[in-house]
PAZAPA-4460 file (N, C-alpha, C; in steps of 0.05 Angstrom, whole numbers, plus 32768, in hexadecimal, padded with zeros to 4 digits):
% residues 203
    n_x    n_y    n_z   ca_x   ca_y   ca_z    c_x    c_y    c_z   seq   type   mol
   8011   7FE8   8000   8000   8000   8000   8012   8019   8000     1      X     A
   800D   802A   7FED   801C   8043   7FEB   8012   8057   8000     2      X     A
   8024   8064   800E   801C   8078   8022   8026   8094   801A     3      X     A
   8015   80A8   801D   801B   80C3   8014   8013   80D7   802A     4      X     A
   8025   80E8   8032   801F   80FE   8044   8015   8116   8034     5      X     A
   7FFC   811E   8037   7FF2   8134   8026   8001   814E   802A     6      X     A
   800E   8152   8041   801E   816A   8045   8037   816B   8034     7      X     A
   803F   8154   802A   8057   8153   8019   804F   8157   7FFB     8      X     A
   8035   8158   7FF6   802B   815B   7FDA   8026   8178   7FD4     9      X     A
   8025   817E   7FBA   801B   8198   7FB2   7FFD   8197   7FB2    10      X     A
   7FF0   81AE   7FB0   7FD3   81AF   7FAF   7FC9   819E   7F97    11      X     A
   7FD6   81A0   7F81   7FCE   8192   7F69   7FD0   8173   7F6D    12      X     A
   7FE5   816B   7F7A   7FE9   814E   7F7F   7FD3   8143   7F91    13      X     A
   7FCC   8152   7FA6   7FB6   814A   7FB8   7F9B   814A   7FA9    14      X     A
   7F97   815E   7F97   7F7F   8160   7F87   7F7B   8146   7F76    15      X     A
   7F91   813E   7F6A   7F8F   8126   7F59   7F88   810D   7F69    16      X     A
   7F94   810A   7F81   7F8D   80F3   7F92   7F70   80F4   7F9A    17      X     A
   7F66   810C   7FA1   7F4A   810E   7FAA   7F36   8108   7F94    18      X     A
   7F39   8115   7F7D   7F25   8111   7F68   7F27   80F6   7F5B    19      X     A
   7F3F   80E9   7F5E   7F42   80CE   7F52   7F37   80B8   7F65    20      X     A
   7F35   80BE   7F7F   7F2C   80AA   7F91   7F10   80AE   7F9C    21      X     A
   7F07   80C7   7F9F   7EEC   80CC   7FA9   7EDA   80CE   7F91    22      X     A
   7ED2   80B7   7F87   7EC1   80B5   7F6F   7EAC   80A0   7F74    23      X     A
   7E95   80A2   7F65   7E8D   80B8   7F55   7E83   80CF   7F66    24      X     A
   7E84   80E8   7F5B   7E7B   80FF   7F6A   7E62   810B   7F5C    25      X     A
   7E4C   8110   7F6A   7E35   811D   7F5D   7E3D   8139   7F54    26      X     A
   7E30   8142   7F3F   7E36   815C   7F34   7E1E   816F   7F37    27      X     A
   7E23   8186   7F43   7E0E   819B   7F45   7E14   81B0   7F30    28      X     A
   7E00   81B6   7F20   7E01   81CE   7F0F   7DF3   81E4   7F1E    29      X     A
   7E02   81FA   7F24   7DF9   820E   7F36   7DF4   8228   7F27    30      X     A
   7DDC   8233   7F29   7DD7   824E   7F1F   7DD5   8262   7F35    31      X     A
   7DE0   8279   7F30   7DE0   8290   7F43   7DDC   82A9   7F32    32      X     A
   7DD8   82BF   7F40   7DDA   82D8   7F31   7DE9   82ED   7F42    33      X     A
   7DF7   82FE   7F33   7E07   8313   7F40   7DF4   832A   7F4A    34      X     A
   7E00   833C   7F58   7DF0   8353   7F61   7DE5   8363   7F4A    35      X     A
   7DF3   8362   7F33   7DEA   8371   7F1C   7DD6   8361   7F0B    36      X     A
   7DD0   8348   7F14   7DBC   8338   7F06   7DC5   8325   7EF1    37      X     A
   7DE0   8323   7EED   7DEA   8310   7ED9   7DE7   82F3   7EE4    38      X     A
   7DDB   82E1   7ED5   7DD7   82C6   7EDE   7DF0   82B6   7ED7    39      X     A
   7DFB   82A8   7EEC   7E13   8298   7EE9   7E0C   827B   7EEC    40      X     A
   7E19   8269   7EDD   7E15   824D   7EE0   7E2F   823E   7EDF    41      X     A
   7E33   822B   7EF1   7E4C   821C   7EF2   7E48   8201   7F00    42      X     A
   7E56   81EC   7EF7   7E54   81D2   7F03   7E69   81CE   7F19    43      X     A
   7E62   81BF   7F2D   7E74   81B9   7F44   7E70   819C   7F4D    44      X     A
   7E85   818D   7F51   7E83   8172   7F5A   7E8B   816E   7F77    45      X     A
   7E92   8183   7F85   7E96   8182   7FA2   7E7C   8189   7FAE    46      X     A
   7E69   8176   7FAD   7E4D   817C   7FB3   7E40   8164   7FBF    47      X     A
   7E2F   8168   7FD4   7E21   8151   7FE0   7E0B   815A   7FF3    48      X     A
   7DFD   8146   7FFF   7DE8   814A   8013   7DF5   8150   802E    49      X     A
   7DE9   8162   803D   7DF1   8167   8059   7DDC   815B   806C    50      X     A
   7DC3   8161   8066   7DAD   815A   8078   7D93   8158   8069    51      X     A
   7D81   8147   8072   7D66   8147   8066   7D52   8155   8078    52      X     A
   7D59   815B   8091   7D48   816A   80A3   7D58   817E   80B4    53      X     A
   7D5B   8196   80AB   7D4F   81A2   8092   7D5F   8199   8079    54      X     A
   7D53   819C   8061   7D61   8193   8049   7D78   81A6   8042    55      X     A
   7D90   819C   8047   7DA8   81AC   8042   7DBB   819E   802F    56      X     A
   7DC9   81AE   801F   7DDD   81A3   800D   7DF7   81B3   8012    57      X     A
   7E0E   81A6   800B   7E28   81B3   800D   7E34   81B7   7FF1    58      X     A
   7E42   81CC   7FEE   7E4F   81D3   7FD4   7E6A   81DF   7FDB    59      X     A
   7E80   81D2   7FD2   7E9A   81DD   7FD7   7EA5   81E9   7FBD    60      X     A
   7EAB   8202   7FBE   7EB4   8211   7FA6   7ED1   821A   7FAA    61      X     A
   7EE3   820D   7F9B   7EFF   8213   7F9E   7F05   8230   7F95    62      X     A
   7F17   823D   7FA3   7F1E   8258   7F9B   7F34   8258   7F85    63      X     A
   7F36   826D   7F77   7F4A   826F   7F61   7F64   8278   7F6B    64      X     A
   7F75   8281   7F59   7F90   828A   7F60   7F8E   82A1   7F74    65      X     A
   7FA0   82A1   7F88   7FA2   82B6   7F9C   7F88   82B8   7FAD    66      X     A
   7F79   82A2   7FAE   7F61   82A1   7FBF   7F49   82B0   7FB4    67      X     A
   7F49   82B5   7F99   7F32   82C3   7F8E   7F19   82B2   7F8D    68      X     A
   7F03   82BD   7F97   7EE9   82AE   7F96   7EDF   82AB   7F7A    69      X     A
   7ED3   8293   7F75   7EC5   828F   7F5C   7EAB   829E   7F5C    70      X     A
   7EA1   82A4   7F44   7E88   82B3   7F42   7E71   82A6   7F51    71      X     A
   7E6F   828B   7F50   7E59   827D   7F5D   7E59   8282   7F7B    72      X     A
   7E71   827F   7F87   7E73   8283   7FA4   7E6D   829F   7FAC    73      X     A
   7E78   82B2   7F9D   7E73   82CE   7FA4   7E56   82D5   7FA1    74      X     A
   7E49   82CC   7F8C   7E2D   82D1   7F88   7E1B   82C6   7F9E    75      X     A
   7E21   82AD   7FA6   7E11   82A0   7FBB   7E14   82AF   7FD5    76      X     A
   7E2D   82B7   7FDC   7E32   82C5   7FF5   7E25   82E0   7FF5    77      X     A
   7E25   82EE   7FDE   7E19   8309   7FDD   7DFB   8309   7FDB    78      X     A
   7DEF   82F6   7FCB   7DD2   82F7   7FC7   7DC3   82E3   7FD8    79      X     A
   7DD1   82CF   7FE4   7DC5   82BB   7FF5   7DB2   82A7   7FE7    80      X     A
   7DB4   82A6   7FCD   7DA2   8294   7FBE   7DB1   8286   7FA7    81      X     A
   7DA8   826D   7FA1   7DB3   825E   7F8A   7DA1   8247   7F84    82      X     A
   7DA5   823B   7F6C   7D96   8223   7F64   7DA9   820D   7F5E    83      X     A
   7DA4   81F5   7F69   7DB3   81DD   7F63   7DA4   81CC   7F50    84      X     A
   7DB2   81C3   7F3A   7DA6   81B1   7F27   7DB6   8197   7F26    85      X     A
   7DA9   8180   7F23   7DB7   8167   7F20   7DBE   8163   7F03    86      X     A
   7DD8   815E   7EFE   7DE2   815B   7EE2   7DDB   813F   7ED9    87      X     A
   7DD0   813D   7EC1   7DC8   8122   7EB7   7DD3   811E   7E9B    88      X     A
   7DCE   8107   7E90   7DD9   80FF   7E76   7DD0   8112   7E5F    89      X     A
   7DB8   811E   7E62   7DAD   812F   7E4D   7DB8   814B   7E4E    90      X     A
   7DC0   8155   7E66   7DCA   8171   7E67   7DE8   8174   7E6C    91      X     A
   7DF6   815D   7E70   7E12   815F   7E78   7E24   816D   7E63    92      X     A
   7E1E   816A   7E49   7E2E   8177   7E35   7E2B   8196   7E37    93      X     A
   7E13   819F   7E3B   7E0F   81BC   7E3D   7E1B   81C7   7E58    94      X     A
   7E18   81B7   7E6D   7E23   81BF   7E87   7E42   81C1   7E85    95      X     A
   7E4E   81AF   7E76   7E6B   81B0   7E73   7E74   81CA   7E66    96      X     A
   7E64   81D4   7E53   7E6B   81EE   7E46   7E6D   8204   7E5B    97      X     A
   7E5C   8203   7E6F   7E5B   8219   7E83   7E74   821A   7E95    98      X     A
   7E85   8205   7E94   7E9E   8205   7EA4   7EB3   8217   7E98    99      X     A
   7EAE   8223   7E81   7EC1   8235   7E74   7EC4   824E   7E86   100      X     A
   7EDD   8259   7E86   7EE2   8271   7E96   7ED8   828A   7E87   101      X     A
   7EC3   8295   7E93   7EB7   82AD   7E87   7EB9   82C5   7E9A   102      X     A
   7EB9   82DD   7E90   7EB9   82F4   7EA2   7E9E   82F6   7EB1   103      X     A
   7E9E   8303   7EC8   7E85   8303   7ED9   7E6D   830F   7ECB   104      X     A
   7E71   8320   7EB7   7E5B   832D   7EAA   7E50   831D   7E92   105      X     A
   7E59   8304   7E8E   7E4F   82F4   7E79   7E41   82DB   7E85   106      X     A
   7E2A   82D4   7E7A   7E1B   82BD   7E85   7E22   82A3   7E77   107      X     A
   7E29   828F   7E87   7E2F   8274   7E7D   7E16   8267   7E71   108      X     A
   7DFE   826E   7E7A   7DE6   8263   7E70   7DE2   826A   7E52   109      X     A
   7DE8   8282   7E4B   7DE6   828A   7E2F   7DFB   827C   7E1F   110      X     A
   7E13   8279   7E29   7E29   826B   7E1A   7E21   824E   7E14   111      X     A
   7E14   8241   7E27   7E0D   8224   7E24   7DF2   8220   7E19   112      X     A
   7DE4   8236   7E13   7DC8   8234   7E08   7DB6   8225   7E1B   113      X     A
   7DB8   822B   7E35   7DA6   8220   7E49   7D8E   8232   7E4D   114      X     A
   7D77   8226   7E53   7D5F   8236   7E55   7D59   823C   7E72   115      X     A
   7D58   8256   7E79   7D52   825E   7E94   7D35   825B   7E9A   116      X     A
   7D2E   8255   7EB4   7D13   8252   7EBD   7D10   8260   7ED8   117      X     A
   7CFA   826E   7EDB   7CF6   827D   7EF4   7CF3   826B   7F0C   118      X     A
   7CFF   8272   7F22   7CFC   8263   7F3B   7CE3   826B   7F4A   119      X     A
   7CDB   825B   7F5D   7CC2   8260   7F6C   7CC6   8271   7F85   120      X     A
   7CDC   826B   7F94   7CE0   8278   7FAE   7CF8   828B   7FAF   121      X     A
   7D09   828A   7F9B   7D21   829B   7F9A   7D22   82AA   7F80   122      X     A
   7D34   82BD   7F7E   7D36   82CE   7F66   7D48   82C2   7F51   123      X     A
   7D5A   82AF   7F59   7D6C   82A3   7F46   7D5E   828F   7F34   124      X     A
   7D61   8291   7F1A   7D53   827D   7F08   7D62   8263   7F07   125      X     A
   7D54   824E   7F00   7D60   8234   7EFB   7D62   822F   7EDD   126      X     A
   7D68   8216   7ED5   7D68   820F   7EB9   7D53   81FA   7EB4   127      X     A
   7D47   81FC   7E9D   7D31   81EA   7E96   7D3B   81CE   7E8E   128      X     A
   7D55   81CC   7E86   7D60   81B3   7E7D   7D65   819E   7E93   129      X     A
   7D63   81A6   7EAC   7D68   8194   7EC2   7D4E   8186   7ECB   130      X     A
   7D50   816C   7ED1   7D39   815D   7EDA   7D34   8161   7EF8   131      X     A
   7D49   8169   7F06   7D46   8170   7F23   7D55   818A   7F28   132      X     A
   7D47   819D   7F34   7D54   81B5   7F3D   7D49   81BC   7F59   133      X     A
   7D5A   81CA   7F68   7D54   81D0   7F84   7D5A   81ED   7F89   134      X     A
   7D46   81FC   7F90   7D4A   8218   7F98   7D56   8219   7FB4   135      X     A
   7D6B   8228   7FB7   7D7A   8228   7FD1   7D7E   8244   7FDB   136      X     A
   7D80   8247   7FF5   7D89   825F   8002   7DA1   8259   8013   137      X     A
   7DB2   826C   8016   7DCB   8268   8025   7DC6   8264   8042   138      X     A
   7DCF   824E   804D   7DCD   8249   806A   7DE6   8251   8078   139      X     A
   7DFD   8248   806E   7E18   824F   8079   7E2C   8251   8063   140      X     A
   7E40   8261   8066   7E57   8261   8054   7E71   8263   8065   141      X     A
   7E85   8255   805D   7E9F   8255   806B   7EB6   8256   8057   142      X     A
   7ECA   8266   805E   7EE2   8265   804E   7EF4   8251   805C   143      X     A
   7EFC   823C   804D   7F0D   8226   8057   7F29   822A   804D   144      X     A
   7F3D   822A   805F   7F59   822D   8057   7F65   8245   8064   145      X     A
   7F7F   8242   8069   7F8E   8259   8074   7F92   826F   8060   146      X     A
   7F9A   8286   8068   7F9E   829D   8056   7FB2   8297   8041   147      X     A
   7FC7   8287   8047   7FDC   8282   8034   7FD4   826C   8020   148      X     A
   7FBD   8260   8023   7FB4   824B   8010   7F9C   8255   8000   149      X     A
   7F97   8248   7FE9   7F81   8250   7FD8   7F67   824B   7FE6   150      X     A
   7F63   8232   7FF0   7F4B   822C   7FFF   7F31   822A   7FEE   151      X     A
   7F1B   822B   7FFC   7F01   8229   7FEE   7EEB   8237   7FFE   152      X     A
   7ED4   823B   7FF1   7EBD   8245   7FFF   7EAA   822D   8002   153      X     A
   7EA4   8226   801B   7E92   8210   8021   7E76   821C   8025   154      X     A
   7E63   8215   8014   7E48   821F   8014   7E35   820A   801F   155      X     A
   7E25   8211   8033   7E0F   8200   803C   7DF5   820E   8033   156      X     A
   7DE6   8200   8023   7DCD   820C   8019   7DB5   81FD   8023   157      X     A
   7D9F   820B   8028   7D86   81FF   8030   7D73   81FF   8018   158      X     A
   7D69   81E7   8012   7D56   81E5   7FFC   7D3B   81EF   8004   159      X     A
   7D30   8202   7FF5   7D16   820D   7FFB   7D01   8205   7FE7   160      X     A
   7D09   81F9   7FD1   7CF5   81EF   7FBD   7D02   81DB   7FAB   161      X     A
   7CF4   81C5   7FA6   7CFD   81B0   7F93   7CED   81B3   7F79   162      X     A
   7CFA   81AE   7F63   7CED   81AB   7F49   7CF6   8191   7F3D   163      X     A
   7CE3   817F   7F38   7CEA   8164   7F2E   7CD9   815D   7F16   164      X     A
   7CE6   8153   7F01   7CD8   814B   7EE9   7CC4   8135   7EF0   165      X     A
   7CAB   8139   7EE8   7C96   8126   7EEF   7C9C   8109   7EE5   166      X     A
   7CAA   8107   7ECF   7CB0   80ED   7EC3   7CC2   80DC   7ED5   167      X     A
   7CD1   80E8   7EE7   7CE4   80D9   7EF7   7CDB   80D7   7F14   168      X     A
   7CC3   80E2   7F1A   7CB9   80E3   7F36   7CA4   80CD   7F39   169      X     A
   7CA9   80BB   7F4C   7C97   80A4   7F50   7C92   80A0   7F6E   170      X     A
   7C7A   80A6   7F78   7C73   80A0   7F94   7C87   80AC   7FA8   171      X     A
   7C8E   80C4   7FA4   7CA0   80D1   7FB7   7CBE   80CB   7FB2   172      X     A
   7CC4   80BC   7F9E   7CE0   80B5   7F98   7CE7   80BD   7F7C   173      X     A
   7D01   80C0   7F78   7D0C   80C7   7F5E   7D16   80AE   7F50   174      X     A
   7D0E   80AA   7F38   7D17   8093   7F28   7D33   8098   7F1F   175      X     A
   7D46   8089   7F29   7D62   808E   7F23   7D69   8089   7F05   176      X     A
   7D5B   8076   7EF9   7D60   8071   7EDC   7D56   8088   7ECC   177      X     A
   7D3F   8093   7ED3   7D34   80A9   7EC4   7D44   80C2   7EC8   178      X     A
   7D4F   80C6   7EE0   7D60   80DE   7EE5   7D79   80DC   7ED5   179      X     A
   7D85   80C4   7ED3   7D9E   80C0   7EC4   7DB4   80D4   7ECC   180      X     A
   7DB8   80D7   7EE6   7DCC   80EA   7EEF   7DE8   80E0   7EE7   181      X     A
   7DF9   80F3   7EE2   7E15   80EC   7EDC   7E27   80F6   7EF4   182      X     A
   7E3E   80EA   7EF6   7E50   80F1   7F0C   7E6C   80F7   7F01   183      X     A
   7E7B   8104   7F12   7E96   810D   7F0A   7EAB   80FA   7F13   184      X     A
   7EBE   80F4   7F02   7ED5   80E4   7F08   7EED   80F7   7F06   185      X     A
   7F05   80EC   7F02   7F1D   80FC   7F00   7F20   8105   7EE3   186      X     A
   7F31   811A   7EDF   7F37   8124   7EC4   7F1E   812D   7EB6   187      X     A
   7F1A   8125   7E9D   7F03   812D   7E8D   7EEE   8117   7E8E   188      X     A
   7EEF   8105   7EA0   7EDE   80ED   7EA0   7EC5   80F1   7EB2   189      X     A
   7EAF   80E6   7EA7   7E95   80E5   7EB5   7E8B   80C8   7EB6   190      X     A
   7E77   80C3   7EC6   7E6B   80A8   7EC7   7E4D   80AA   7EC8   191      X     A
   7E40   8095   7EBC   7E23   8092   7EBF   7E1E   8080   7ED7   192      X     A
   7E05   807C   7EDD   7DFE   806C   7EF5   7E0A   8050   7EF3   193      X     A
   7E08   8043   7EDB   7E14   8028   7ED8   7E04   8013   7EE6   194      X     A
   7E11   7FFC   7EEB   7E04   7FE5   7EF8   7DFD   7FEC   7F15   195      X     A
   7DE5   7FE4   7F1D   7DDB   7FE9   7F38   7DD8   7FCF   7F47   196      X     A
   7DE1   7FCD   7F60   7DDD   7FB5   7F70   7DD2   7FBD   7F8B   197      X     A
   7DC5   7FAA   7F98   7DB8   7FB0   7FB2   7DC4   7F9F   7FC8   198      X     A
   7DC9   7FAB   7FDF   7DD2   7F9D   7FF7   7DBF   7FA6   800E   199      X     A
   7DB2   7F93   801B   7DA1   7F9A   8031   7DB1   7FA2   804A   200      X     A
   7DA8   7FB7   8058   7DB5   7FBF   8070   7DAF   7FAB   8087   201      X     A
   7DC2   7FA6   8098   7DBB   7F94   80AF   7DA8   7FA2   80C2   202      X     A
   7D96   7F92   80CE   7D82   7F9D   80E0   7D8C   7F9C   80FD   203      X     A
***
């Protein structure tokens, strides 16, 4: 067994170990808007559930060079609102386009030809191409990392409204085959759900 001390690695070396081993990772496509009203959209795979009561999700947004916040993190912290969309096989190509580095005054939704849709409880729009979207408000935000490191913005969001495609909703549950969510692997690789197996929990 190979042993590695992360403190002896560069940030990039640790990054490769993390994204290569913590797989598959769910992908959130996040829409926000700036104070000036520009709608921003970007995908993130450092994303997961925090709690179901209340319904909370986590989103870790890595900072850029010299600790510069990404547009998504800055917008969420300033406006307190955002929309999470589950990336699926049908929208992943368009979502990938939104990962391009654009200036803050240009909308990734327009670049990717994504269709905005009005939200119910918040002012940030979602996208019509997603089978599942969740309107969220900011619950907590934390800057993780010392001043001398790049670090990240850890966002905890509270879901205030669900939107789910009727075709994948069955008796209070989401049909995983119908959703066809995709996940992030390392490099440029993604994965579909693939083979599913069942193991009963011990009682």
